[in-house]
C-alpha positions in Angstrom: 15.3 -5.6 7.0 14.7 -2.0 6.0 13.0 1.0 7.5 11.8 3.7 4.9 12.9 7.1 6.1 11.9 9.0 2.9 10.3 8.1 -0.4 7.9 5.4 -1.7 8.4 1.7 -2.4 6.2 -0.7 -4.2 6.1 -4.4 -3.0 5.1 -6.8 -5.8 5.1 -10.5 -6.7 5.5 -12.2 -10.1 3.6 -15.3 -11.2 5.1 -18.1 -13.1 3.2 -16.8 -16.1 5.0 -13.4 -15.8 2.0 -11.4 -14.3 2.9 -8.8 -11.8 0.7 -8.0 -8.8 1.4 -5.1 -6.5 0.9 -6.2 -2.9 1.4 -2.9 -1.2 2.8 0.6 -1.4 4.9 1.9 1.4 6.2 5.2 2.5 8.1 6.9 5.4 8.1 5.1 8.7 7.2 1.7 7.1 9.2 -1.5 7.4 10.2 -4.0 4.6 11.7 -7.4 4.8 10.4 -8.3 8.2 10.1 -11.9 7.0 13.8 -12.2 7.7 13.2 -12.3 11.5 11.1 -15.5 11.0 13.2 -18.6 11.3 11.2 -20.4 8.6 11.4 -17.9 5.7 14.6 -18.6 3.9 13.7 -16.9 0.6 12.1 -13.7 -0.4 8.5 -14.0 -1.6 8.2 -10.4 -3.0 10.3 -7.6 -4.6 10.6 -4.1 -3.3 11.0 -1.4 -5.9 11.6 2.3 -5.2 9.0 4.4 -7.0 10.5 7.7 -5.9 13.9 8.7 -4.6 14.2 6.9 -1.2 16.3 6.9 1.9 16.1 3.6 3.7 17.9 2.3 6.8 19.2 -1.3 6.6 18.7 -3.2 9.8 20.6 -6.4 10.3 18.6 -9.4 11.5 20.6 -9.8 14.7 20.2 -6.1 15.5 16.5 -6.2 14.9 16.0 -9.2 17.1 18.2 -7.5 19.9 15.9 -4.4 19.7 12.7 -6.4 19.8 14.0 -8.3 22.9 15.7 -5.5 24.8 14.0 -2.2 23.8 10.4 -2.5 25.1 9.2 0.8 23.7 10.5 -0.1 20.2 9.1 -3.7 20.5 5.6 -2.4 21.4 5.7 0.0 18.4 6.9 -2.7 16.1 4.3 -5.2 17.2 1.6 -2.7 16.8 2.8 -1.8 13.3 2.9 -5.4 12.3 -0.6 -6.0 13.6 -1.9 -3.0 11.7 -0.2 -4.3 8.6 -1.8 -7.7 9.1 -5.2 -6.2 9.5 -4.7 -4.1 6.4 -3.7 -7.2 4.4 -6.8 -9.1 5.6 -9.0 -6.2 4.6 -7.4 -6.2 1.1 -8.1 -9.9 0.7 -11.8 -9.4 1.7 -11.9 -6.5 -0.7 -10.5 -8.6 -3.5 -12.9 -11.5 -2.8 -16.1 -9.6 -2.4 -16.0 -6.2 -4.2 -16.2 -5.1 -7.8 -13.1 -3.7 -9.4 -14.8 -0.2 -9.2 -15.2 -0.5 -5.5 -11.6 -1.9 -5.1 -10.3 1.1 -7.1 -12.3 3.6 -5.0 -11.1 2.0 -1.8 -7.4 2.0 -3.0 -7.6 5.6 -3.9 -9.1 6.6 -0.6 -6.5 4.6 1.3 -3.6 6.1 -0.8 -4.9 9.6 -0.1 -5.4 9.0 3.6 -8.9 10.3 3.4 -10.4 10.0 6.9 -7.2 9.9 8.9 -7.0 12.8 11.3 -3.3 12.6 11.9 -2.3 12.6 8.2 -5.0 14.4 6.1 -3.8 14.2 2.6 -6.1 14.3 -0.4 -3.3 14.3 -3.0 -1.9 11.0 -4.0 1.8 10.9 -4.9 2.5 9.9 -8.5 1.1 6.5 -9.2 0.5 5.0 -12.6 -2.8 3.4 -13.7 -0.8 0.2 -14.3 0.2 0.1 -10.7 -3.4 0.7 -9.6 -4.5 -2.1 -11.8 -1.9 -4.4 -10.3 -3.1 -3.4 -6.8 -6.8 -4.1 -7.4 -6.4 -7.1 -9.7 -7.8 -5.7 -13.0 -6.6 -4.2 -16.2 -5.2 -0.7 -16.8 -8.1 -0.1 -19.2 -10.7 -0.8 -16.5 -8.8 1.5 -14.1 -8.8 4.2 -16.9 -12.5 3.7 -17.4 -13.3 4.1 -13.7 -10.9 7.0 -13.2 -12.7 8.9 -16.0 -16.0 8.0 -14.4 -14.8 9.2 -11.0 -13.6 12.4 -12.5 -16.9 13.1 -14.3 -18.8 12.5 -11.1 -16.5 15.0 -9.2 -15.0 12.4 -6.9 -11.4 13.0 -8.1 -9.4 15.6 -10.1 -6.2 14.8 -11.9 -4.8 17.7 -13.9 -1.4 18.1 -12.3 -1.7 15.7 -9.4 -4.3 13.2 -8.4 -6.7 14.6 -5.8 -9.2 12.5 -4.1 -12.4 14.0 -2.5 -14.0 12.3 0.5 -17.2 12.1 -1.7 -15.6 9.0 -3.2 -16.5 7.2 0.0 -20.0 6.9 -1.5 -18.8 4.4 -4.1 -17.3 2.2 -1.4 -20.2 2.4 1.0 -22.9 2.1 -1.7 -24.5 -1.4 -1.8 
């Protein structure tokens, strides 16, 4: 199992036909490989790829299990983290099933920019390609490019040197 201390990591899966889907993007203080602590997951289901320079801490399975059982403060934090990730994954599934690719892109950009989070206000998204955004929301890079240009013309985003997301993009997600 790994704990990201610095940098960004993309978690992806590959279909039998060779199509890649980005499941999630992770950053500092996120965990990867938690499936190893489950007794019934003998193989990896996804691939983690560093998208920036990273520093990660490798945690052996037996050490992680020891910490979960013996260090209650850590255990509480880890369980809360995993529940939050589970809830985020469910929200992503609902988004994929019921929303248009335009709304899915708007939601992904808002989440990546941490818009609305008081403890981590960040409007600038770290370098991310349109290809990765397309993999995240289940569409083509061409559609992502179309919507990015539309969002820029409407003043929802700027992307000259870095991608900046404005809270006004929330209107796309909330608009029925």
